[in-house]
N, C-alpha and C positions, 0 to 999 in steps of 0.2 A: 290950847285947842286951835287958835288962829295959826300958830306956827305949824302944827301938823297939817292943817288944811292947805296952807301955801305949799308945803312940801309935796303933798299929794297932787295938787294942780300942776306944779312944776314938772314932776315925773310923768304926768299924763300928757303934757305938751310934748315932752321929749320923745315919749313912746309914739305919739301921733306923727311927729315929724319923721321919726325913724321908719315907721310903717309906710308913710307916704313915699319916702325915698326907695324903700324896697319895692313898693308898687310901681314906681317909675322905672325901676330896673327890670320889670317883668317878672318879679317874684310874687307868687300867690301865697299869702300868709294863711289862707284858710285850709291849706293842705290839698286843694284840688289842682289839676294840671293848669299851669299858667299859660296865657296867650303869649306867643312869641312873634317876633317880626316876620320870620319865615313860616309860611303856612305848611302844615304837615300834609303831605300828599297821601291820600287814602289808597290802599292797594285795590286794584280793579282786575277782575277776571273777565276776559272777552270770550264769547262763544263764536268760533269761526266755523261756518258751514260750507262744505265743499265736497268733492267726490274723489279726490286723488288718494293713492296709496301712500301713506306717510313714510313708511320705511323705504320703499322703492324710489321715491322722489325727494328724499332728503329734507322733508318738512320739519323734522324735529330739530335739525341744526338751525333752521330758519327761526323757530321759536326761541331757541337758546340765545341766538345772537340778538334778536329783538329785545328779549327780556334783560339782556345784559346792558343794552343801551337805554331801555326804559324799565328800570327795576320795579316800578310801581304797577306795571301792567303784565298780567299773565295771560297766555293764550291757551285756550282749551278747545281742541278740535272736535267737530261733529262730522264724521265721515264714515261711510261704509268701507271706504278704501278699495272699492272694486273698479274704479275708473269709469263707472257708468253715470254719465252726467244727466241722462234723462230720468233715471230712477231717483237720482239725487234731488231733482227739481220737485218731484212729488213729495219727497220727505221734507224739503225746505218749506213748501207751501203748507203742509200739514203742521209743521212746528210753529209756523207763524199763526195759523188759524187756532192752534191749541194754546197759544199764549206762552209757549216755551221761550227761553232766552235765545235771542238771535241778535248778534251785534255786527258781524261781518259776513258777507256772502259773496260767492263767486259765480260767474256765468260763463259757459263754454262758447256761447254764440250770441251775437247782438240781439237777435229776436227774443231770447229769454230775458234779456236785460230790459228791452223796451216794454215787454209785456208787464213786468213788475213795476217799472217806473210809471206806467200808465195807471196802475191801481194804487199809486202812492205808497208803495212798499219800500221805496228807496229814499234816503235823505239827500236833498240837494247839497252838493259840496262847494258851491260857489263861494260862500263866506269863508270857509276854511282855506280854499285855494287863494283867495284874495289876501288873507292874513299871512299866508306863506310867501306871497309875492311872486308868483310865476303864472305863466299861461300854458294851458294844457297842450296846445298845438306847438309850442316851443320846446316842451319837455318830452313829448311822446310822438311816435310816428303816426298815430291817428288820434283824432279827437272825438270821443263818443257822446258829445253833448247833444241833447235833444232840445231844439230851439235855443233858448238862452240859459238852459239849466244843464249842469253837469251832475249826473247821478252816480258815476263810477269812474275809476281810473283804469287804463289799460295795463294788463300785466304782461303775459307772453304775447309775442308776435307770431302769427301763423304764416308759414311759408309752405305751400303745397308743391309736391314733386312726385317723381316716380322712383320707387326703390326697385333695384334689379339684382337678381342673383348673378354675381360675376362669373361663377363657374359655368352657369348655363349659357351666358354670353360667349365665353371663350369656346365652349363646346360647339356652339353654332357659328363661330367665326364672326361675331358681331361686336363692334366697338361700343363703348359707353357713349350714348348720345350727349352732345353738348348743347344742341339746339335742334329741335325737331318738330314735325307737324303730327296731327292725328293720323294722317295716312301712313306716315312712317312708323308711328306707334303700332298701328294695326299690322303692318308688315313684320315688325319685330315679334309681335304676339304670335303670328302665324308660324314664323320660323322657329320660335322657342317651344311650340307645342310638340309633344312627343308621346308616343304610346297610345294604347286603347283601353277601354273598359275601366275597371277599378284602379288600374295602375297608370291611367292617363295623367300626364302632366300638362296643365294648360299654360298658355303663354301669359295670360293675365286673369285677374279676378276682380269683379266689380261687386262691392258690398251693397247693402240695402239702404245706405245713406241717400237722402234726397239729392245730394249734389251729383251723384252718378247719373241721375235721370235728366240732367241738364249740363252734361259734362263739357260741352263745347262753349257754353254760354256763361257758366258760373264764374269764370276767371276773367271776364272782360273788364276793361278799365272802367267802364261805366255801363249802366243799364243791364246789370247782371241778374236781377231778380225776375221772378215770374210775372211781376207787375211793374208798371212804369213808375218813375220817381214821384208822380202825383199820388200814388197809392190807390188810384180809383179806376185805372184802366189796365187791361191785361197786356202781357208782353210774351205770350206763348206762341203767337203767330210769327214771332221773330225767326228768320231762317236758321239761326243757330240752335233752336230747339229741334228742328228737323234734323240738323246735322248731328246733334247729340244722339237722337234715336237711331240714326243711320250707323253711327259708330257702334252702338250696342248690338244692333241687328247684324252688322258685318262680323263682329267678333264672336257673338254667341250662336248665331244661326247659320250664316254663310260659311265662315271659316272654321267654326267650331274650335276657336282658339281661346275662348273665355269660358269659365265655369257657367253652365246654363243656370238661368235664374230659377228654374223649377227645382234644381238641386240645392241651390243656396237656401231657399226657404224651407224645402221639405226636410233637409238634413240640418237646418239651423247652423249653417257654416259661418265661420268668422275669419276675417282677413289675416289675423296673426298666425293661427295654426296653418292656414292654407299656404301662407308664404314661407314660414320657417320650417314647415314639414315638407317643403319643396313640391307642393301640389300645384303651385302657380309660380311662374318665374318673375312676374312683375306685379306690383300693386301701386295704384295711385293713392297717395296718403299725405300726411302732414308732418311737420318737424317734431311733433310730439313723439314720433317713432325713432328719432335719432338715438336716444339713450338705449333703445331696445335693439338697434340695428346689429350690435355685436352680441345679442342674446341676453337672456336673463336666467335666473335660477330656475324659473318655471318653464321657460321656452328657450333652450340654448340655440345658438347659431352654429351650424356646421359648415358654413360657406361664407364667402366675402360678399358684402353688400355694396353696390355702387349706386350712384344717384344721378338722375337726369331731370332737367327742368320740366315743368308742366307743359305738355304739348300745345302747339299753336294750331289754329285753323288754317292759316295761310303762311307761306314761307316768310313773307315780309312783315308779318305781324310782330309786335314787341313780345318778349317773353314775360308774361304777366303771371301773378299768383294771386290767389284769393286773399283778400284783406280781412283781417279779423284777429281773433285770439281771445284769451280770457279777460273778463272785466270784473273788477272788484269794487263792491260798494258797501255802504253803511245802511243798516236797517233803520227805517224811519222811526220805529218805536223803541230803539235801543236806549237804555238809560246811561250809556257811556259813549255818546256820539263822538266827543272830542278824542277820546282814547282810540276808538274804532277807526277814526280817520287817520290818526297817527300811524296805526298799523298798516292801513291801506296805502298811504303815501310811502312809508318806509319799504314795504314789501315790493311795490311796483318800481322802485328805484334800486336801493342797495340790496334788499332782501333777495329778489329774484336773481340778481347778478351773482351773489355769493352762493346761492342754492345750486347753481351750475347744472340745472336740468332742462331749462327752457330758454328760448331766444327772447330776450327782453324787448319790450316796445320802447323802453326808455332810451332816448337818443345818446345819452352819455355813457352807456354801457360799452365795455370792450367785447364786441361780438366774437372776435377771433379767439379770445381767451375763453369765452363761454363755450364756443364750439369744441375747443380742446377738452374742456371739462365734461361736455356732453359725451364725447367719444370715449373719454377715460372712464366714464361711469358705466359703460357697457361691460358685460361679463368678460368678453374677449375683444378689446379695442382693436386688435390687429385684423379683425373681421370687417372693419369699417373703412371704406375707401375715402379718405379725407380729401384727396385732390378733387374728386368729382363732386363731393359735398360743398366744398368751397366755391366751385364753379357755379353751382346752383344758387348759392346764397348771394354771390356777386352779380349774377346775370338776371335774377328774378326781380321784376319791378312790381311792388304791391299796387293793386288796383285802388282807385279812389274809394275811401271808406264811406259807406252809405248806411244810414240808420234805417233798419227795416220797420215796417208797420207792425203794430202790436198783434195783428192777426196773421202774421207771416207764416207761422206753423200751420194754421188752419188752411191756408192757401197751399202749402207744401203737401199736406195730407190729401186734399182734394185732387191735386195734380198727380201725385204718386199713385193714388187708387186707380186712376184711368190708365196711367203708363204701365202699371203692373199687368193689366189686361193685354197690352201690346207685347210685353216681355214673355207672357205665357202663350202667345200666338193666337189669342182670341180675336184681336182686331188688327187692321193694318196701320201704318204710320199716320196717314191722313185722318183716319177715323179717330185714332187716339188723340191727336192734336185738337181735332174739332170738339170731341167730348170733354177733354181737359179744359179747353177754353171756356166752354159753357159752365162747367162746375166751378172754376176759379172766379168767373164773372159773378156767379151767384154769391160766393163768399164775400167778394168785394162789396156787392150791392147790400148784403145783409149787415155789413159792418159800417156802412156809410149812410144809414137811414137818418 
């Protein structure tokens, strides 16, 4: 009996030692998954909210390349694909209020970003940026930080310019402008206008975007908003506001060389059809139109497009362009903030470059190569005048980037409402400016109680 007992104890000890060795090697003898030294990365699906058309703007190739580099992260887009950034914002806010999954979001203008940062909808990225070891101002052409917090990274860089129908220029004996003033712009518009009635071709077309109502001020190097940098006093009595209204009055009423505002709103006109259907010879727009300059499947181009810089007020002024572009941030309530940041950082550097659809704000991007890709992405690249486009990109100086106040849109609406009365001939210039000043001052006062 003793002999059998000792034999049993000896085998038990051997088994215990062997089990311990197996346990030390990471083998789980219970049949469950053993813990290993390298942590298994759980797959994550990010919901990316934006407004662009995925097929048109090459977004699916972006997801594919990102997922190749980060195989544990999948991108699932939430977009109407209609390029309507204002409708998108309503849907974004509704998704957030409804508790839908939101991880990454984009904004087409700084004010939409500051509004949502103000209500703590965006995650501060400072700790992620510090961990990656870079400074936003060193990596990107503008820094969208609000105070000491960075809530988003810049994606595409906006450059504003004038697109011109080259055939119409040649017909009128006009050269492609390399440097010009608003007075010269108005002269071109007058000379490019042709015909009467339903068949009339206007020299230019001004859309209903608020920037057109402050056209001579909006691209200034500093102090370009309807309010001063302190956010508490108006900037509408600035002489450049009157100049802006004079430009519109000259083109639409005096020279009849711009599509009348009454027609724009009553017929719900849009700048793309007006330009590509040759109802207008020039449009003031941004670099988001470069891939469309050679036409698309929906709107083909039957003529060559040339480019001119944003017009100046005075001949000796610098050639400036509106500063801004898309901003990309992480939702404050996302359950995958680390992965969401990884996508934001990757897209605003490598991703947007390989996408080949926009001018990156990332300083290390090869802009010349990006331009080639943008032109090549048009339906008919030979309809794009690359030489004049390169001149615009080289000569245009971005204005100093300014963070708008959260109630920026409210100010815009109050201003536009009064300027619309001027455009419809209900009030004169001085009355429009006086009324707009009062309305905007009320908005500022109500938001600074």
